[in-house]
TORSEKOL-628830 format. One record per residue (C-alpha): x, z, y. Coordinates in steps of 0.5 Angstrom, whole numbers, plus 2048, in hexadecimal, padded with zeros to 3 digits. Layout:
BEGIN
<atom><px>X</px><pz>Z</pz><py>Y</py></atom>
...
This chain:
BEGIN
<atom><px>7FC</px><pz>7E8</pz><py>7EE</py></atom>
<atom><px>7FA</px><pz>7EF</pz><py>7EC</py></atom>
<atom><px>7FB</px><pz>7F5</pz><py>7EF</py></atom>
<atom><px>7FB</px><pz>7FB</pz><py>7EA</py></atom>
<atom><px>7FD</px><pz>802</pz><py>7EB</py></atom>
<atom><px>804</px><pz>803</pz><py>7E9</py></atom>
<atom><px>802</px><pz>808</pz><py>7E4</py></atom>
<atom><px>7FE</px><pz>804</pz><py>7E0</py></atom>
<atom><px>801</px><pz>7FD</pz><py>7E1</py></atom>
<atom><px>806</px><pz>7FD</pz><py>7DB</py></atom>
<atom><px>800</px><pz>7FC</pz><py>7D6</py></atom>
<atom><px>7FE</px><pz>7F6</pz><py>7DA</py></atom>
<atom><px>804</px><pz>7F2</pz><py>7DD</py></atom>
<atom><px>806</px><pz>7EF</pz><py>7D6</py></atom>
<atom><px>7FF</px><pz>7EB</pz><py>7D5</py></atom>
<atom><px>7FF</px><pz>7EA</pz><py>7DD</py></atom>
<atom><px>806</px><pz>7E7</pz><py>7DD</py></atom>
<atom><px>804</px><pz>7E3</pz><py>7D7</py></atom>
<atom><px>7FF</px><pz>7DF</pz><py>7DB</py></atom>
<atom><px>804</px><pz>7DE</pz><py>7E1</py></atom>
<atom><px>800</px><pz>7E4</pz><py>7E5</py></atom>
<atom><px>804</px><pz>7E8</pz><py>7EA</py></atom>
<atom><px>803</px><pz>7EF</pz><py>7EA</py></atom>
<atom><px>804</px><pz>7F4</pz><py>7F0</py></atom>
<atom><px>804</px><pz>7FB</pz><py>7EE</py></atom>
<atom><px>801</px><pz>800</pz><py>7F3</py></atom>
<atom><px>804</px><pz>807</pz><py>7F4</py></atom>
<atom><px>803</px><pz>80C</pz><py>7FA</py></atom>
<atom><px>809</px><pz>80B</pz><py>7FF</py></atom>
<atom><px>806</px><pz>810</pz><py>804</py></atom>
<atom><px>803</px><pz>815</pz><py>800</py></atom>
<atom><px>804</px><pz>81B</pz><py>7FB</py></atom>
<atom><px>7FF</px><pz>81A</pz><py>7F5</py></atom>
<atom><px>7FE</px><pz>821</pz><py>7F1</py></atom>
<atom><px>7FD</px><pz>81D</pz><py>7EB</py></atom>
<atom><px>803</px><pz>818</pz><py>7EA</py></atom>
<atom><px>808</px><pz>81A</pz><py>7E5</py></atom>
<atom><px>80D</px><pz>81A</pz><py>7EB</py></atom>
<atom><px>809</px><pz>81F</pz><py>7EF</py></atom>
<atom><px>80E</px><pz>825</pz><py>7ED</py></atom>
<atom><px>814</px><pz>822</pz><py>7F1</py></atom>
<atom><px>811</px><pz>822</pz><py>7F8</py></atom>
<atom><px>814</px><pz>828</pz><py>7FC</py></atom>
<atom><px>80E</px><pz>82C</pz><py>7FF</py></atom>
<atom><px>811</px><pz>82B</pz><py>806</py></atom>
<atom><px>810</px><pz>824</pz><py>805</py></atom>
<atom><px>808</px><pz>825</pz><py>804</py></atom>
<atom><px>803</px><pz>824</pz><py>80A</py></atom>
<atom><px>7FC</px><pz>824</pz><py>80B</py></atom>
<atom><px>7F7</px><pz>822</pz><py>806</py></atom>
<atom><px>7F4</px><pz>81B</pz><py>807</py></atom>
<atom><px>7ED</px><pz>81A</pz><py>809</py></atom>
<atom><px>7E9</px><pz>819</pz><py>803</py></atom>
<atom><px>7EE</px><pz>819</pz><py>7FE</py></atom>
<atom><px>7EF</px><pz>821</pz><py>7FC</py></atom>
<atom><px>7F5</px><pz>81F</pz><py>7F7</py></atom>
<atom><px>7F9</px><pz>81C</pz><py>7FC</py></atom>
<atom><px>7FD</px><pz>81F</pz><py>802</py></atom>
<atom><px>801</px><pz>81B</pz><py>807</py></atom>
<atom><px>809</px><pz>81B</pz><py>806</py></atom>
<atom><px>80F</px><pz>81C</pz><py>80B</py></atom>
<atom><px>812</px><pz>815</pz><py>80A</py></atom>
<atom><px>818</px><pz>817</pz><py>80D</py></atom>
<atom><px>81A</px><pz>81C</pz><py>807</py></atom>
<atom><px>820</px><pz>819</pz><py>803</py></atom>
<atom><px>81C</px><pz>81C</pz><py>7FD</py></atom>
<atom><px>816</px><pz>818</pz><py>7FE</py></atom>
<atom><px>81A</px><pz>812</pz><py>7FF</py></atom>
<atom><px>81D</px><pz>813</pz><py>7F9</py></atom>
<atom><px>817</px><pz>813</pz><py>7F5</py></atom>
<atom><px>814</px><pz>80D</pz><py>7F8</py></atom>
<atom><px>81A</px><pz>809</pz><py>7F6</py></atom>
<atom><px>81A</px><pz>80C</pz><py>7EF</py></atom>
<atom><px>812</px><pz>809</pz><py>7EF</py></atom>
<atom><px>815</px><pz>802</pz><py>7F1</py></atom>
<atom><px>81A</px><pz>803</pz><py>7EC</py></atom>
<atom><px>815</px><pz>804</pz><py>7E7</py></atom>
<atom><px>811</px><pz>7FE</pz><py>7E9</py></atom>
<atom><px>817</px><pz>7FA</pz><py>7E8</py></atom>
<atom><px>818</px><pz>7FD</pz><py>7E2</py></atom>
<atom><px>811</px><pz>7FB</pz><py>7DF</py></atom>
<atom><px>811</px><pz>7F4</pz><py>7E2</py></atom>
<atom><px>80D</px><pz>7F5</pz><py>7E8</py></atom>
<atom><px>80E</px><pz>7EF</pz><py>7EC</py></atom>
<atom><px>80D</px><pz>7F3</pz><py>7F3</py></atom>
<atom><px>80A</px><pz>7F9</pz><py>7F6</py></atom>
<atom><px>804</px><pz>7FB</pz><py>7FA</py></atom>
<atom><px>806</px><pz>802</pz><py>7FD</py></atom>
<atom><px>800</px><pz>805</pz><py>800</py></atom>
<atom><px>7FF</px><pz>80A</pz><py>806</py></atom>
<atom><px>804</px><pz>807</pz><py>80A</py></atom>
<atom><px>801</px><pz>809</pz><py>810</py></atom>
<atom><px>800</px><pz>810</pz><py>810</py></atom>
<atom><px>802</px><pz>811</pz><py>817</py></atom>
<atom><px>7FC</px><pz>80E</pz><py>81A</py></atom>
<atom><px>7F8</px><pz>812</pz><py>815</py></atom>
<atom><px>7F5</px><pz>819</pz><py>817</py></atom>
<atom><px>7F9</px><pz>81F</pz><py>814</py></atom>
<atom><px>7FA</px><pz>826</pz><py>817</py></atom>
<atom><px>801</px><pz>827</pz><py>81A</py></atom>
<atom><px>800</px><pz>82E</pz><py>819</py></atom>
<atom><px>800</px><pz>82D</pz><py>811</py></atom>
<atom><px>807</px><pz>82A</pz><py>811</py></atom>
<atom><px>80E</px><pz>82B</pz><py>813</py></atom>
<atom><px>80F</px><pz>823</pz><py>815</py></atom>
<atom><px>80C</px><pz>81E</pz><py>819</py></atom>
<atom><px>80A</px><pz>817</pz><py>817</py></atom>
<atom><px>80A</px><pz>812</pz><py>81D</py></atom>
<atom><px>80A</px><pz>80B</pz><py>81F</py></atom>
<atom><px>812</px><pz>80B</pz><py>81F</py></atom>
<atom><px>813</px><pz>80F</pz><py>818</py></atom>
<atom><px>80D</px><pz>80A</pz><py>815</py></atom>
<atom><px>811</px><pz>804</pz><py>817</py></atom>
<atom><px>817</px><pz>806</pz><py>814</py></atom>
<atom><px>815</px><pz>809</pz><py>80E</py></atom>
<atom><px>811</px><pz>802</pz><py>80C</py></atom>
<atom><px>817</px><pz>7FE</pz><py>80E</py></atom>
<atom><px>81B</px><pz>802</pz><py>809</py></atom>
<atom><px>815</px><pz>801</pz><py>804</py></atom>
<atom><px>815</px><pz>7FA</pz><py>804</py></atom>
<atom><px>81D</px><pz>7FA</pz><py>804</py></atom>
<atom><px>81D</px><pz>7FE</pz><py>7FE</py></atom>
<atom><px>818</px><pz>7FA</pz><py>7FB</py></atom>
<atom><px>81C</px><pz>7F3</pz><py>7FC</py></atom>
<atom><px>823</px><pz>7F6</pz><py>7FA</py></atom>
<atom><px>81F</px><pz>7F7</pz><py>7F3</py></atom>
<atom><px>81D</px><pz>7F0</pz><py>7F3</py></atom>
<atom><px>816</px><pz>7F2</pz><py>7F4</py></atom>
<atom><px>810</px><pz>7EF</pz><py>7F9</py></atom>
<atom><px>80D</px><pz>7F4</pz><py>7FD</py></atom>
<atom><px>807</px><pz>7F4</pz><py>801</py></atom>
<atom><px>805</px><pz>7F7</pz><py>807</py></atom>
<atom><px>7FE</px><pz>7FC</pz><py>806</py></atom>
<atom><px>7FA</px><pz>7FC</pz><py>80C</py></atom>
<atom><px>7FE</px><pz>7FF</pz><py>812</py></atom>
<atom><px>7FB</px><pz>7FA</pz><py>817</py></atom>
<atom><px>7FE</px><pz>7FD</pz><py>81D</py></atom>
<atom><px>805</px><pz>7FB</pz><py>81A</py></atom>
<atom><px>804</px><pz>7F4</pz><py>817</py></atom>
<atom><px>808</px><pz>7F0</pz><py>81D</py></atom>
<atom><px>80E</px><pz>7F5</pz><py>81C</py></atom>
<atom><px>80E</px><pz>7F5</pz><py>814</py></atom>
<atom><px>80C</px><pz>7EE</pz><py>812</py></atom>
<atom><px>813</px><pz>7EC</pz><py>812</py></atom>
<atom><px>815</px><pz>7F1</pz><py>80D</py></atom>
<atom><px>80F</px><pz>7F0</pz><py>808</py></atom>
<atom><px>80D</px><pz>7EB</pz><py>804</py></atom>
<atom><px>805</px><pz>7EB</pz><py>805</py></atom>
<atom><px>800</px><pz>7F0</pz><py>806</py></atom>
<atom><px>7FA</px><pz>7F4</pz><py>803</py></atom>
<atom><px>7F4</px><pz>7F6</pz><py>807</py></atom>
<atom><px>7EE</px><pz>7FA</pz><py>806</py></atom>
<atom><px>7E8</px><pz>7F8</pz><py>80A</py></atom>
<atom><px>7EB</px><pz>7F4</pz><py>810</py></atom>
<atom><px>7E4</px><pz>7F0</pz><py>810</py></atom>
<atom><px>7E0</px><pz>7F6</pz><py>810</py></atom>
<atom><px>7E4</px><pz>7F9</pz><py>816</py></atom>
<atom><px>7E5</px><pz>7F3</pz><py>819</py></atom>
<atom><px>7EC</px><pz>7F3</pz><py>81A</py></atom>
<atom><px>7EF</px><pz>7ED</pz><py>815</py></atom>
<atom><px>7F2</px><pz>7EA</pz><py>81B</py></atom>
<atom><px>7F8</px><pz>7EF</pz><py>81B</py></atom>
<atom><px>7FA</px><pz>7EC</pz><py>814</py></atom>
<atom><px>7FB</px><pz>7E5</pz><py>817</py></atom>
<atom><px>802</px><pz>7E6</pz><py>818</py></atom>
<atom><px>803</px><pz>7E6</pz><py>810</py></atom>
<atom><px>7FF</px><pz>7DF</pz><py>80F</py></atom>
<atom><px>803</px><pz>7DC</pz><py>815</py></atom>
<atom><px>809</px><pz>7DE</pz><py>811</py></atom>
<atom><px>807</px><pz>7DA</pz><py>80B</py></atom>
<atom><px>806</px><pz>7E1</pz><py>807</py></atom>
<atom><px>800</px><pz>7E3</pz><py>803</py></atom>
<atom><px>7FA</px><pz>7E8</pz><py>806</py></atom>
<atom><px>7F6</px><pz>7EC</pz><py>800</py></atom>
<atom><px>7F1</px><pz>7F0</pz><py>801</py></atom>
<atom><px>7EA</px><pz>7F4</pz><py>7FF</py></atom>
<atom><px>7E3</px><pz>7F6</pz><py>802</py></atom>
<atom><px>7DF</px><pz>7FB</pz><py>800</py></atom>
<atom><px>7D9</px><pz>7FC</pz><py>804</py></atom>
<atom><px>7D6</px><pz>7F5</pz><py>802</py></atom>
<atom><px>7D0</px><pz>7F3</pz><py>7FE</py></atom>
<atom><px>7D0</px><pz>7ED</pz><py>7F9</py></atom>
<atom><px>7CB</px><pz>7EA</pz><py>7FE</py></atom>
<atom><px>7D0</px><pz>7EB</pz><py>804</py></atom>
<atom><px>7D6</px><pz>7E9</pz><py>801</py></atom>
<atom><px>7D6</px><pz>7E2</pz><py>803</py></atom>
<atom><px>7D7</px><pz>7E4</pz><py>80A</py></atom>
<atom><px>7DD</px><pz>7E8</pz><py>808</py></atom>
<atom><px>7E0</px><pz>7E3</pz><py>804</py></atom>
<atom><px>7DF</px><pz>7DE</pz><py>80A</py></atom>
<atom><px>7E3</px><pz>7E2</pz><py>80F</py></atom>
<atom><px>7E8</px><pz>7E4</pz><py>80A</py></atom>
<atom><px>7EA</px><pz>7DD</pz><py>807</py></atom>
<atom><px>7E9</px><pz>7DA</pz><py>80E</py></atom>
<atom><px>7EF</px><pz>7DE</pz><py>810</py></atom>
<atom><px>7F3</px><pz>7DC</pz><py>80A</py></atom>
<atom><px>7F2</px><pz>7E2</pz><py>807</py></atom>
<atom><px>7F1</px><pz>7E4</pz><py>7FF</py></atom>
<atom><px>7EB</px><pz>7E9</pz><py>7FF</py></atom>
<atom><px>7E7</px><pz>7ED</pz><py>7FA</py></atom>
<atom><px>7E1</px><pz>7F1</pz><py>7FA</py></atom>
<atom><px>7E2</px><pz>7F7</pz><py>7F6</py></atom>
<atom><px>7DE</px><pz>7FE</pz><py>7F5</py></atom>
<atom><px>7E2</px><pz>804</pz><py>7F8</py></atom>
<atom><px>7E1</px><pz>808</pz><py>7F2</py></atom>
<atom><px>7E5</px><pz>805</pz><py>7EC</py></atom>
<atom><px>7E3</px><pz>80B</pz><py>7E8</py></atom>
<atom><px>7E7</px><pz>80F</pz><py>7E3</py></atom>
């Protein structure tokens, strides 16, 4: 399985499919990115605070009908170009720090749960596999709706046990760590594989 940014995936999908490799296409389902081709479609009222550490991104009002139309269009595009599934990112906005004074909307546990279920249901209606990205606090409630999970740094943060409902349900858990050297990667892999996960060690800065 390859997880590729949806805007780049079309150039790789044919060759990967020829090798019987599944392709999961990444897109941000919970944030506005000012460099995306559909950025102009987001209504200003749906844009919230800047994501910590990501100056080109802003949290979005996930209940906004236009936002949901944009996200559905993204998943339809994923289906059109041959993605086998999607990796919707930033689906845990309610748990991240954002200034309520910067927005006209509020992200809560309940609104996040409803939105994530909508994302999963919409993906499935298009025949796409859908993976839950991070959002460990809602795993137990969302596992029935998602086909697996993608996580960042659960070994580093010592929180991998939250993902076990997926394993117990016979679903795959994929993930990545960033803060491990080659010398210590063995211990990271031992933890991940011991739990039945499929894990990678990557550089956080992927470059231009």
